[in-house]
C-alpha positions as CSV (number, residue, x, y, z in Angstrom):
1,M,0.0,0.0,0.0
2,N,1.0,3.6,-0.4
3,F,0.0,6.4,2.0
4,I,1.1,10.0,2.3
5,L,1.0,11.5,5.8
6,H,0.7,15.3,5.7
7,N,1.2,17.5,8.8
8,G,1.3,21.3,8.8
9,G,1.6,24.0,11.3
10,D,3.1,27.4,12.2
11,L,6.6,28.1,13.4
12,K,7.3,30.1,16.5
13,Q,8.0,33.8,15.8
14,G,11.5,34.3,14.3
15,K,12.2,30.6,13.6
16,A,12.0,30.5,9.8
17,R,15.7,31.0,9.2
18,E,16.6,28.6,12.0
19,L,14.3,26.0,10.4
20,Q,16.0,26.5,7.1
21,A,19.5,26.2,8.6
22,W,18.5,23.1,10.6
23,L,17.1,21.4,7.6
24,D,20.1,22.3,5.5
25,A,22.4,20.7,8.2
26,N,20.2,17.8,9.2
27,E,17.6,16.9,6.6
28,K,19.6,13.9,5.1
29,E,20.3,12.5,8.5
30,Y,16.7,13.0,9.5
31,A,15.5,11.2,6.4
32,N,17.9,8.3,7.0
33,A,16.7,8.0,10.6
34,M,13.1,7.4,9.6
35,P,11.6,4.2,11.0
36,E,11.2,1.2,8.7
37,G,8.5,1.6,6.1
38,I,8.6,5.4,6.2
39,K,10.2,7.7,3.6
40,Y,10.7,11.3,4.3
41,I,9.5,13.3,1.3
42,G,10.3,16.8,2.6
43,T,9.4,19.8,4.7
44,Y,7.9,22.7,2.8
45,F,6.7,26.3,3.2
46,A,3.2,26.8,1.8
47,M,3.8,29.4,-0.9
48,Y,0.0,29.7,-1.4
49,A,-2.9,27.6,-0.2
50,S,-6.7,27.8,-0.1
51,D,-6.6,26.3,3.4
52,K,-6.3,29.4,5.7
53,T,-5.7,27.5,8.9
54,G,-3.2,24.8,7.8
55,G,-0.1,26.6,9.0
56,A,3.0,27.8,7.1
57,V,5.2,24.7,7.2
58,H,4.2,21.3,5.9
59,Q,5.9,17.9,6.2
60,L,5.2,15.0,3.9
61,L,6.0,11.4,4.7
62,Q,5.4,8.3,2.6
63,L,4.1,5.3,4.6
64,D,4.0,1.7,3.5
65,S,1.0,0.8,5.7
66,Y,-1.4,2.1,8.4
67,G,0.9,0.4,10.9
68,A,3.8,2.7,9.9
69,Q,2.0,5.4,11.9
70,D,2.5,3.3,15.1
71,R,6.2,2.8,14.2
72,L,6.6,6.6,13.7
73,A,4.9,7.4,17.0
74,A,7.1,4.8,18.9
75,A,10.3,6.1,17.3
76,G,9.5,9.6,18.3
77,R,9.2,8.6,21.9
78,E,12.6,6.8,21.9
79,D,15.9,8.2,22.9
80,G,17.5,7.3,19.6
81,L,18.6,9.5,16.7
82,F,15.2,9.8,15.2
83,G,13.6,11.0,18.5
84,K,16.4,13.5,19.0
85,L,16.1,15.0,15.5
86,Q,12.3,15.0,15.7
87,D,12.4,16.9,19.0
88,E,14.9,19.4,17.6
89,L,12.8,19.9,14.5
90,F,9.4,20.3,16.2
91,S,10.8,22.6,18.9
92,M,10.7,25.3,16.3
93,F,6.9,24.8,15.7
94,D,4.4,26.9,17.6
95,D,2.3,24.4,19.6
96,Q,0.1,27.3,20.8
97,S,-1.0,28.2,17.3
98,Q,-4.5,27.4,16.1
99,N,-3.1,26.9,12.6
100,W,-2.5,23.1,12.3
101,T,-3.5,20.5,9.7
102,G,-3.1,16.8,9.2
103,A,-4.2,14.3,6.7
104,L,-3.5,10.7,5.7
105,Y,-3.9,10.1,1.9
106,K,-4.2,6.7,0.4
107,S,-3.3,5.9,-3.2
108,V,-6.4,5.8,-5.3
109,T,-5.3,2.4,-6.8
110,D,-5.1,1.0,-3.3
111,A,-8.3,2.5,-2.0
112,T,-11.5,0.5,-1.4
113,I,-14.4,2.0,-3.4
114,F,-17.9,1.6,-2.0
115,G,-21.3,2.3,-3.4
116,E,-20.7,2.3,-7.2
């Protein structure tokens, strides 16, 4: 199966350049530290969007299964490299902001279609 996990939110005030520098220095290592079955696609600024409350920064991950979400959550709680990098990255996000979004997309070719 093929899923895309999309999470978006706002940064803390004044953290945009810090995020850019952090990703420049750590993005390859972060991608390589992903748990099994998860591919880091990237972290993006929204240049324009119709969603007014989705936040300014968006991360996309490719998952091989629903279960990959559990592996991602478990790895984020561990003291290993992925957990460390995840904590560093998300420390720049504004957890008090109301502008957050999240979605799990499933490939149309893998989806179960009902009612047709």
